[in-house]
C-alpha positions as CSV (number, residue, x, y, z in Angstrom):
1,X,9.7,13.1,-5.5
2,X,13.1,12.6,-7.1
3,X,15.8,14.1,-4.9
4,X,18.7,16.1,-6.5
5,X,22.2,14.4,-6.3
6,X,23.3,14.5,-2.8
7,X,26.5,16.5,-1.8
8,X,29.5,14.3,-1.3
9,X,28.0,11.1,-3.0
10,X,30.2,9.4,-5.5
11,X,28.5,8.3,-8.7
12,X,29.3,5.2,-10.5
13,X,29.1,5.8,-14.3
14,X,28.8,3.4,-17.2
15,X,28.2,5.0,-20.6
16,X,25.3,7.3,-20.2
17,X,24.1,5.5,-17.1
18,X,25.0,6.7,-13.6
19,X,24.5,5.2,-10.1
20,X,24.4,7.7,-7.2
21,X,24.5,6.6,-3.6
22,X,21.8,7.9,-1.3
23,X,23.4,9.4,1.9
24,X,20.2,9.0,3.7
25,X,19.9,5.2,3.3
26,X,22.8,3.0,3.8
27,X,22.3,0.9,0.7
28,X,20.1,3.1,-1.5
29,X,20.9,3.9,-5.0
30,X,19.5,6.2,-7.7
31,X,19.9,5.1,-11.3
32,X,19.7,7.7,-14.0
33,X,20.2,7.6,-17.8
34,X,21.1,10.7,-19.8
35,X,20.5,12.7,-16.7
36,X,16.9,11.4,-16.2
37,X,16.3,9.4,-13.0
38,X,15.1,6.0,-14.0
39,X,15.1,3.8,-10.9
40,X,15.7,3.8,-7.1
41,X,16.5,0.7,-5.1
42,X,17.3,0.0,-1.5
43,X,19.4,-3.3,-1.5
44,X,18.8,-3.7,2.2
45,X,15.0,-3.1,1.9
46,X,13.4,-4.0,-1.5
47,X,10.0,-3.2,-0.1
48,X,11.0,0.6,0.0
49,X,9.6,2.2,-3.1
50,X,11.1,5.7,-3.2
51,X,9.4,7.1,-6.3
52,X,5.7,8.0,-5.9
53,X,4.6,6.4,-9.2
54,X,6.4,3.2,-8.3
55,X,4.6,3.2,-5.0
56,X,1.2,3.5,-6.8
57,X,2.1,0.6,-9.0
58,X,3.1,-1.3,-5.8
59,X,-0.2,-0.5,-4.3
60,X,-2.1,-2.0,-7.3
61,X,0.1,-5.1,-7.1
62,X,-0.6,-5.4,-3.4
63,X,-4.4,-5.3,-4.0
64,X,-4.9,-7.5,-7.0
65,X,-4.2,-10.7,-5.2
66,X,-4.2,-11.9,-1.6
67,X,-1.1,-10.9,0.4
68,X,1.9,-13.2,-0.1
69,X,0.4,-15.0,-3.1
70,X,3.1,-15.7,-5.7
71,X,2.6,-14.1,-9.1
72,X,3.9,-14.9,-12.6
73,X,4.9,-11.4,-13.8
74,X,6.4,-9.9,-16.9
75,X,8.2,-6.6,-16.8
76,X,8.7,-4.6,-20.1
77,X,11.5,-2.2,-19.1
78,X,13.8,-3.2,-16.4
79,X,16.0,-0.5,-15.1
80,X,17.3,-1.4,-11.7
81,X,14.4,-3.9,-11.4
82,X,12.8,-2.1,-8.4
83,X,9.4,-3.7,-8.9
84,X,10.7,-7.2,-9.5
85,X,12.7,-6.9,-6.2
86,X,9.5,-5.7,-4.5
87,X,7.4,-8.6,-5.8
88,X,10.1,-11.1,-4.8
89,X,10.2,-9.8,-1.3
90,X,6.5,-9.5,-0.8
91,X,5.3,-12.4,-2.7
92,X,7.9,-15.2,-2.3
93,X,7.9,-17.8,-4.8
94,X,6.9,-15.5,-7.7
95,X,8.3,-16.2,-11.2
96,X,9.4,-13.1,-13.1
97,X,10.8,-12.1,-16.4
98,X,12.2,-8.6,-17.1
99,X,12.9,-7.5,-20.6
100,X,15.0,-4.4,-21.3
101,X,16.5,-3.1,-24.5
102,X,19.6,-1.6,-22.9
103,X,22.2,-4.3,-22.5
104,X,24.8,-2.0,-21.0
105,X,22.4,-0.7,-18.4
106,X,21.5,-4.2,-17.4
107,X,25.2,-5.2,-17.2
108,X,25.7,-2.1,-14.8
109,X,22.7,-3.2,-12.7
110,X,23.8,-6.9,-12.6
111,X,27.3,-6.0,-11.5
112,X,26.6,-3.2,-9.1
113,X,23.1,-3.9,-7.7
114,X,23.1,-7.7,-7.3
115,X,20.6,-8.3,-9.9
116,X,21.3,-12.1,-9.9
117,X,20.4,-12.2,-6.3
118,X,16.7,-11.5,-6.8
119,X,14.8,-14.8,-6.3
120,X,12.8,-16.1,-9.2
121,X,13.8,-13.3,-11.6
122,X,15.1,-13.8,-15.1
123,X,16.4,-10.8,-17.1
124,X,16.5,-10.7,-20.9
125,X,18.0,-8.0,-23.1
126,X,15.8,-7.5,-26.1
127,X,12.8,-5.7,-27.6
128,X,9.8,-5.6,-25.3
129,X,7.2,-6.0,-28.1
130,X,9.0,-9.1,-29.5
131,X,9.3,-10.4,-25.9
132,X,5.6,-10.2,-25.4
133,X,4.9,-11.8,-28.8
134,X,7.0,-14.8,-27.7
135,X,4.9,-15.5,-24.5
136,X,2.3,-18.2,-24.4
137,X,-1.4,-17.6,-24.2
138,X,-2.9,-16.9,-20.8
139,X,0.4,-17.6,-18.9
140,X,1.0,-14.5,-16.9
141,X,-0.8,-12.9,-13.9
142,X,0.8,-9.4,-14.2
143,X,2.4,-7.4,-16.9
144,X,4.1,-4.0,-16.1
145,X,5.1,-1.6,-18.9
146,X,7.6,0.9,-17.6
147,X,9.9,1.4,-20.6
148,X,11.5,4.6,-21.6
149,X,13.9,5.5,-24.5
150,X,15.5,8.9,-24.1
151,X,13.0,9.6,-21.4
152,X,9.9,8.8,-23.5
153,X,7.7,5.7,-23.9
154,X,8.6,3.9,-27.2
155,X,5.6,4.4,-29.6
156,X,5.4,0.8,-30.5
157,X,4.6,-0.2,-26.9
158,X,1.5,2.1,-26.7
159,X,-0.6,0.9,-29.7
160,X,-3.8,-1.1,-29.7
161,X,-2.1,-3.9,-31.6
162,X,0.5,-4.4,-28.8
163,X,-2.1,-4.0,-26.1
164,X,-4.2,-6.9,-27.6
165,X,-1.0,-9.0,-27.5
166,X,-0.7,-8.1,-23.8
167,X,-4.3,-9.2,-23.3
168,X,-3.6,-12.5,-25.0
169,X,-0.7,-13.2,-22.6
170,X,-2.5,-12.3,-19.5
171,X,-4.6,-14.9,-17.6
172,X,-8.3,-14.2,-17.5
173,X,-7.9,-12.5,-14.1
174,X,-4.6,-10.8,-15.0
175,X,-3.7,-7.1,-14.6
176,X,-1.8,-4.8,-17.0
177,X,0.0,-1.8,-15.4
178,X,1.3,1.0,-17.5
179,X,3.4,4.0,-16.5
180,X,3.5,7.0,-18.9
181,X,4.6,10.6,-18.4
182,X,2.8,13.6,-19.8
183,X,2.2,17.4,-19.4
184,X,-0.2,20.1,-20.2
185,X,-3.4,18.7,-22.0
186,X,-2.5,15.1,-21.3
187,X,-2.7,14.5,-25.0
188,X,-0.5,11.3,-24.9
189,X,-2.1,9.9,-21.7
190,X,-5.6,10.4,-23.1
191,X,-4.6,8.4,-26.3
192,X,-3.1,5.6,-24.1
193,X,-6.4,5.6,-22.0
194,X,-8.4,5.2,-25.2
195,X,-6.1,2.4,-26.3
196,X,-6.5,0.5,-23.1
197,X,-10.2,1.0,-23.0
198,X,-10.5,-0.4,-26.5
199,X,-9.0,-3.8,-25.3
200,X,-9.8,-4.0,-21.5
201,X,-13.4,-3.4,-20.0
202,X,-11.9,-2.3,-16.7
203,X,-9.4,0.6,-16.4
204,X,-8.3,2.9,-13.6
205,X,-5.9,5.8,-13.5
206,X,-3.6,7.0,-10.6
207,X,-2.0,10.4,-10.8
208,X,-1.0,13.3,-8.5
209,X,-3.7,16.0,-8.7
210,X,-1.3,18.6,-10.3
211,X,-0.3,16.1,-13.0
212,X,-3.9,15.1,-13.6
213,X,-4.9,18.8,-14.1
214,X,-2.1,19.3,-16.5
215,X,-0.4,21.8,-14.3
216,X,3.0,19.9,-14.4
217,X,4.7,17.2,-16.3
218,X,4.6,13.9,-14.3
219,X,3.7,10.3,-14.2
220,X,0.3,8.7,-14.7
221,X,-0.2,5.0,-13.9
222,X,-2.9,3.0,-15.6
223,X,-4.2,-0.4,-14.5
224,X,-6.4,-2.5,-16.9
225,X,-8.0,-5.9,-16.7
226,X,-10.7,-8.2,-18.1
227,X,-12.2,-8.4,-14.6
228,X,-13.1,-5.8,-12.0
229,X,-10.2,-4.0,-10.4
230,X,-9.9,-3.5,-6.7
231,X,-10.8,0.1,-7.0
232,X,-11.7,1.0,-3.3
233,X,-8.6,-0.7,-2.0
234,X,-6.4,1.1,-4.4
235,X,-8.2,4.4,-3.9
236,X,-7.8,4.2,-0.2
237,X,-4.0,3.7,-0.5
238,X,-3.6,6.5,-3.0
239,X,-5.5,8.9,-0.8
240,X,-3.6,8.0,2.3
241,X,-0.1,8.4,0.7
242,X,2.5,10.9,1.8
243,X,1.9,12.6,-1.5
244,X,-1.8,11.7,-2.2
245,X,-2.9,10.7,-5.7
246,X,-6.3,10.5,-7.3
247,X,-7.8,7.3,-8.4
248,X,-10.0,7.9,-11.5
249,X,-12.5,5.4,-12.8
250,X,-15.9,5.1,-14.6
251,X,-17.5,8.3,-15.7
252,X,-14.7,10.5,-14.7
253,X,-12.3,8.4,-16.8
254,X,-14.7,8.6,-19.8
255,X,-14.8,12.3,-19.4
256,X,-11.0,12.5,-19.4
257,X,-10.7,10.3,-22.5
258,X,-13.3,12.3,-24.4
259,X,-13.5,11.5,-28.1
260,X,-9.8,10.7,-28.8
261,X,-8.9,7.6,-30.8
262,X,-6.7,4.6,-29.8
263,X,-3.1,4.6,-30.9
264,X,-2.4,2.1,-33.7
265,X,0.6,0.9,-35.5
266,X,-0.4,2.7,-38.6
267,X,-0.9,5.9,-36.7
268,X,1.3,6.0,-33.6
269,X,1.9,9.1,-31.5
270,X,5.3,10.3,-30.1
271,X,5.3,10.5,-26.4
272,X,6.1,14.0,-25.0
273,X,9.7,14.7,-23.8
274,X,10.1,15.9,-20.2
275,X,11.3,19.5,-19.4
276,X,15.0,20.3,-19.8
277,X,15.6,20.0,-16.1
278,X,15.3,16.3,-15.3
279,X,14.4,16.9,-11.7
280,X,11.4,19.0,-12.8
281,X,10.1,16.2,-15.0
282,X,7.8,14.7,-12.5
283,X,9.3,11.2,-12.9
284,X,8.4,10.6,-9.3
């Protein structure tokens, strides 16, 4: 869970972005934008994943390839680059590109959080959709979509046209990971699920039970691939977490999707905004 600002900590501000020191960890930092928590990094231990949803993404990454195997990864949305740091630490030799539309935010992270010190990582300021379009066919093992503008997923990054381009860029065994946030009814998440299912034959969903039931606003993590996903390994990690999550697949996933249609460029859908209290948003 996101922790509230800690008494006595001194934030570093740059425009609407803010870095807040964690008094519980010597070199831990919380990055927020417009008052919404975006990233958490521990510069002394990049394998520490503070946010629950990031830990779930890390679980999938840990399971899709043998431990320590380098990956070619593309990250749409950078923030403090928590996951690129994690991959660089757990899979030395990985080659990664992170694309983020917020140049001022990247400048802050670069100067304050040693972004240039992450091995094998290149960071580019630009549009995520255009960045994917520029990538060669079948050249990437892993694509992670964790991009938010004003606390919501940009609509152009959730359509079936964009998702097909992601599939083009992935290698045949590659994995696509998507983080979205949603609330009661899961109307946006169900449309994202329909979109992923229209392109990839294998999809799984990870979410905290309360979020999955629509009882509170929070994060849902999707994994999609042209090949079978390591469902049992991921399910075991999610069930054994400090804050357990459910791993939903197969018939249960079809039931959740129902008869909703995929999102398209011609008919996109605005992602829901979080509650007014950023620390009640469920951005884990």
